C-alpha positions in Angstrom: 0.1 -0.1 0.0 1.5 3.2 -0.8 2.7 5.4 1.5 0.8 8.8 2.1 2.5 12.1 2.3 1.7 14.4 5.3 2.4 18.0 5.2 5.5 17.3 7.4 7.3 15.3 5.0 9.8 17.7 3.5 10.5 19.4 6.6 14.2 19.9 7.6 15.9 17.2 8.8 17.0 17.1 12.6 20.4 19.8 13.2 19.7 22.1 10.0 18.6 25.5 9.9 17.4 28.1 7.7 18.0 31.4 9.7 18.7 34.1 7.5 21.8 35.7 7.1 22.7 38.6 9.6 22.6 42.0 8.1 23.8 45.2 9.9 22.3 48.5 10.3 24.7 51.7 9.8 24.9 55.0 10.2 26.5 56.7 7.5 28.1 60.1 7.2 28.7 61.0 3.6 30.6 64.5 2.2 28.3 65.9 -0.3 29.2 68.3 -2.8 27.2 69.4 -6.2 30.0 70.5 -8.0 33.5 71.3 -7.9 33.2 75.5 -6.4 30.2 74.2 -4.8 29.9 74.6 -1.0 30.0 71.1 0.6 28.5 69.3 3.8 28.4 66.0 5.6 24.9 64.4 5.1 24.1 61.4 7.6 22.5 58.6 6.3 20.6 55.7 7.5 21.2 52.0 5.9 19.5 48.8 6.7 20.2 45.0 5.1 23.9 45.7 4.8 26.0 41.9 4.6 28.9 41.6 6.0 30.2 40.0 2.9 29.5 43.1 1.0 32.7 44.8 -0.2 32.5 48.8 0.9 31.8 49.9 -2.7 29.0 47.7 -2.7 27.6 48.9 0.3 28.1 52.4 -1.4 26.2 50.5 -4.2 23.6 49.7 -2.0 22.9 53.3 -0.8 23.0 54.5 -4.3 20.2 52.0 -5.3 17.9 53.3 -2.2 19.0 56.5 -3.1 18.1 56.8 -6.9 14.8 54.9 -5.5 13.7 57.9 -3.5 14.4 60.1 -6.3 17.1 61.8 -5.1 20.8 62.2 -6.7 23.2 59.2 -5.8 26.8 59.7 -4.6 29.5 60.0 -6.9 32.6 58.4 -6.3 35.4 56.5 -8.1 35.5 53.1 -9.1 36.8 51.2 -12.1 38.5 47.3 -11.7 37.2 46.8 -8.1 40.2 44.1 -7.5 42.9 46.6 -5.9 44.9 47.3 -9.2 43.3 50.3 -10.6 43.5 52.5 -7.4 40.5 54.3 -8.5 38.7 54.2 -5.0 39.8 57.1 -3.3 38.1 57.0 0.1 38.7 58.2 3.3 36.8 56.6 5.9 36.6 57.3 9.5 39.5 59.2 9.1 41.9 56.7 7.3 42.5 56.1 3.6 41.1 53.3 2.0 39.6 52.5 5.6 40.8 50.4 8.6 42.5 47.4 7.3 46.0 47.3 6.2 47.4 46.9 2.6 43.9 47.2 1.1 42.2 49.4 -1.3 38.8 50.3 -0.2 37.1 48.1 -2.8 38.7 45.3 -1.1 37.7 46.4 2.7 34.8 44.8 3.8 31.9 45.3 6.0 32.8 42.2 8.2 35.2 45.0 9.9 32.2 47.3 10.7 29.6 46.6 13.7 26.2 46.5 13.6 24.9 50.2 14.5 28.4 51.7 13.7 28.9 55.3 12.3 31.0 55.6 9.4 32.3 58.8 8.1 33.2 59.0 4.4 35.2 61.7 2.9 37.5 62.6 -0.4 40.8 62.4 -0.7 41.6 66.4 0.8 44.7 68.0 -1.2 44.9 71.5 -2.7 46.3 69.0 -6.0 43.0 67.1 -5.7 40.1 69.3 -5.9 37.2 67.6 -4.9 35.2 67.5 -8.5 31.5 65.8 -6.9 30.7 64.0 -3.2 33.9 61.8 -3.2 35.5 62.0 -6.4 38.3 63.8 -7.0 40.9 65.4 -9.6 43.6 63.2 -9.6 45.0 64.3 -13.1 47.7 66.2 -11.1 49.5 62.4 -10.8 49.6 61.9 -14.7 51.6 65.1 -14.9 54.0 64.6 -12.7 54.7 61.4 -15.0 54.4 62.5 -17.8 57.0 65.3 -16.8 59.3 62.1 -15.9 59.8 62.0 -20.0 60.4 58.1 -21.4 63.1 55.5 -21.5 65.1 56.2 -24.2 67.8 53.3 -24.6 69.2 51.1 -27.8 68.5 47.6 -26.8 69.2 46.3 -30.1 67.3 42.8 -30.8 64.8 41.5 -28.0 66.8 38.8 -27.3 69.8 41.7 -26.6 67.3 43.5 -23.9 66.6 40.5 -22.2 70.2 39.8 -21.7 71.2 43.0 -19.5 71.8 41.9 -16.3 70.0 42.9 -13.4 70.9 42.7 -9.7 68.3 40.5 -8.0 68.1 43.2 -5.1 67.4 45.6 -7.6 64.8 43.8 -9.5 63.1 43.1 -6.8 63.0 46.9 -5.2 62.3 47.9 -8.6 59.1 45.9 -8.5 58.3 46.6 -5.1 58.1 50.5 -6.2 56.5 49.4 -9.6 53.3 47.9 -7.3 52.3 51.8 -6.8 48.7 52.3 -8.1 48.7 55.6 -8.2 45.7 55.8 -5.8 46.7 58.7 -3.9 46.3 57.3 -0.2 49.6 58.7 0.6 48.6 62.3 -0.6 45.5 62.2 1.5 47.2 60.8 4.8 50.3 63.2 4.7 49.5 66.3 7.1 51.2 68.0 4.4 49.7 66.3 1.2 53.1 65.6 0.3 53.1 62.9 -2.9 56.7 62.5 -2.4 56.0 58.5 -1.5 53.8 58.2 -4.9 56.7 60.2 -6.9 59.7 58.5 -5.7 58.4 54.7 -6.4 57.8 56.1 -10.4 61.5 57.3 -9.8 62.9 54.5 -8.1 61.3 51.4 -10.2 63.5 53.1 -13.5 66.4 54.4 -11.4 67.1 50.9 -10.0 67.3 49.3 -13.6 70.1 50.0 -16.2 67.2 50.9 -19.0 65.9 53.6 -16.7 69.7 55.2 -16.5 70.2 57.1 -20.0 67.4 59.8 -18.4 67.9 59.5 -14.6 68.9 63.0 -14.0 66.8 64.6 -16.3 63.6 62.8 -14.9 64.6 63.1 -11.5 64.5 66.8 -11.9 61.7 67.2 -14.1 59.0 65.3 -12.0 60.4 67.0 -8.8 59.8 70.4 -10.5 56.6 69.3 -11.9 55.5 68.1 -8.2 56.1 71.5 -6.4 54.5 73.2 -9.4 51.3 71.2 -8.9 51.1 72.1 -4.8 52.1 69.4 -3.6 53.5 69.8 0.1 57.0 69.0 1.7 58.0 65.9 3.1 58.2 65.6 7.1 58.8 61.9 7.9 55.3 61.8 9.1 55.4 58.4 7.4 51.6 58.2 7.2 51.9 57.9 3.5 53.4 54.3 4.0 51.2 53.5 6.8 48.4 54.0 4.6 49.6 52.7 1.2 47.6 49.8 0.1 50.4 48.4 -1.7 52.9 49.2 1.3 55.4 51.4 -0.6 58.4 51.8 1.1 59.8 55.1 2.3 63.2 54.2 1.6 61.9 55.4 -2.2 62.0 58.8 -1.1 65.6 58.6 0.5 66.5 57.2 -3.1 64.7 59.9 -5.0 66.4 62.3 -2.8 69.7 61.0 -3.2 68.9 61.0 -7.5 68.0 64.3 -6.9 71.3 65.4 -5.3 72.9 63.5 -7.8 71.8 65.6 -10.6 72.5 68.9 -9.2 75.7 68.0 -8.9 76.6 66.8 -12.2 75.1 70.2 -12.8 73.3 69.1 -16.2 69.7 70.6 -17.3 66.5 68.8 -16.6 
């Protein structure tokens, strides 16, 4: 005789649970500024249903979805790859560039680093050379100008096999690779009380100064890049080391010392930039 199916035949077996994933409620204080020359202000938002597994940018997406559904203007912020590579996600979170987690960009920061009911203050980079365009978006084209001032590498390498046969000491190769890890996010500038760009500039100088291919224009490069950095309004370095502490790629301040040595050497030779 066939078995009758009761209403509890598909009930969960003992020991299993189907509890909903826990979510958080957050109090957000976000900088809102309609355009470059407008007066900005902090605006309070209450956000419910935030998953601890969300990235910080996904949390901002959720907030923007709510604002748009209510007919309000969404919050402008920079982002691109969301993989910690492009350096676009520039946010000061509770007074720290990219937030509280060391060696992490904003897009790599997850909401499990915060607690239910937390108040989170979100601001743009603050620097004379990084003017706010709208809300959390800033103009970081000053970095592009510094890189452009460095010019290009001009070396006769011959065929590809000849170029690859240039011997580079292992230590120099590793130091150059470490410097080249800089993603140009601007956290060093935003964290420095002087808004100095010396960690960024020194990383770009170091990655070439350490390699034989970068020696031809080394003196011209360092003088031009430092001059452009000063021209654009970045501050001076006073060894606060906030730049190194906030750098998501952990660029070492020893690069600043190397840049200073290269700069002094270039001036001693007396060659024109």
